[in-house]
N, C-alpha and C positions, 0 to 999 in steps of 0.2 A: 291412804297415807297422808295425813295432814300434819305437816311439820312446819307450817308457816306461823310466825309470830310477829305481829306488827300491824300498823294501821293500813297498809296497802293491800290490794287484792292478792290472793294466792298466786295468780298467774304471773305477777311481777317477780315474785321470788323464784318461781320455777324457771322463768326466762333467765334470771341472773345465774341460777345454778347451771343451766344449759350453756350459757356463755363461758362461765368459769371452767366447766368440764371440757368444752371445745377448745378453749385457749390452752389448757393443760395438755390435751391430746396433741394439738398442733405443735406446742413447744417440744414435746417428747419426740414427735416425728422429725422435727428439724434437727434436734440433737443427734438422734440415731442416724439420720441421713448424713450429717456432717462427719460423724465418726466413720461411717463406712466409706465415704468418698475419700477422706484423707488417708485411710489405711490402704485403699486400692492404689492411690497415687504413689505412696511410698514403697509398695510391694514390687512394682514393676516400672523402674525408671526407663524412659525412652532415650536412646542415643542414636 
């Protein structure tokens, strides 16, 4: 699978893709975690 176009070595482009995918995955995990934590706190208020 050779999808690299440009003057840099292919490894550079694969590293960039890995970083972008990792950042997207991390963003998704943070968003999902914040949604579940906020819904848990509103569901059972402590008094």
